N, C-alpha and C positions, 0 to 999 in steps of 0.2 A: 821605486827608483827609476830614473831615466837612463836610457841607453846612450844619451847624448851628453857631451861635455859642454852644455850650454845651460843658461838659466831658463829652461823651458820644461814645464811639467804638464801632465795630462791626467785626467781622472781615470781613464782606462788606457791600457796599452794599445798600440796600433795592431790591426789585424795582420796576421802572418800570411802574406800572399806569395811566399817563396815556393809553394807547391804548384803554382801555375806555370805552364810552359811559356816560353818567350812569346809565342804567337797569341796565346790567351791573354797574356799580360799586355801586349801591344794593342790588342782589340779593346780591352778594358780601359786602357789609358786614353784611347781615342774618344771614348764616351764621356770623359771627365770635362769639367769646365777648363778653359784654357790655362788659367793660373795654376791649377792643380796638375793638369796634364804635362805642362812644361817641367815641373819639378819631378813628377813620377818618371817621365821619360829620361831625364838626366840621371837620376839616382838609381832607379830600379832596372832600367834597360841598358843605358850607356855606362852605368857603374862609375859615374863621376864622383869625386869626393864632394863633401858638403861645401868645402871652401871653393872648389872649382865651379860647382853648380851655382852657388850664390853669387859669385863674381860674374859668371856668364849671364845670369838672369837679372843681375842688378838689384838683388834683395839681400837683406841681412840673413845670416845663418839661422837665427832664431825663427824668422819668418819662413825660411825654407823648411825647417824641421816641422813647424806647425802645418804647413801645406802638405808635406809628405805624409804626416799623420792622418790628415783628412783624406788625402788621396788613397792611402792604403785601406782605410775603413770603407770608402765608397767603392773601391775595386772589390773588396770582399763582399759587400752588400750586393753589388751588381752581378757577381759571379757565383754567389752562393757559398763562398768560403766562410767557414765558421771562425769566430775569433778565438 
């Protein structure tokens, strides 16, 4: 089951990166491709709502959720966080 109220599903849940400090998270976000880093910065660090972030970035919420999922998994992979 998805944590999102959108028609978006994933084979695996996103990695939990909530245990990273703000500094660790900021460093990991900088290493992401731009499309993913923009979403991760807005949602994970700035704590914007999905609606606000998707409007600011000019993308649909479903695309935002997809990018966030990929970003969280890459952050976990790059920092050694286990899923």
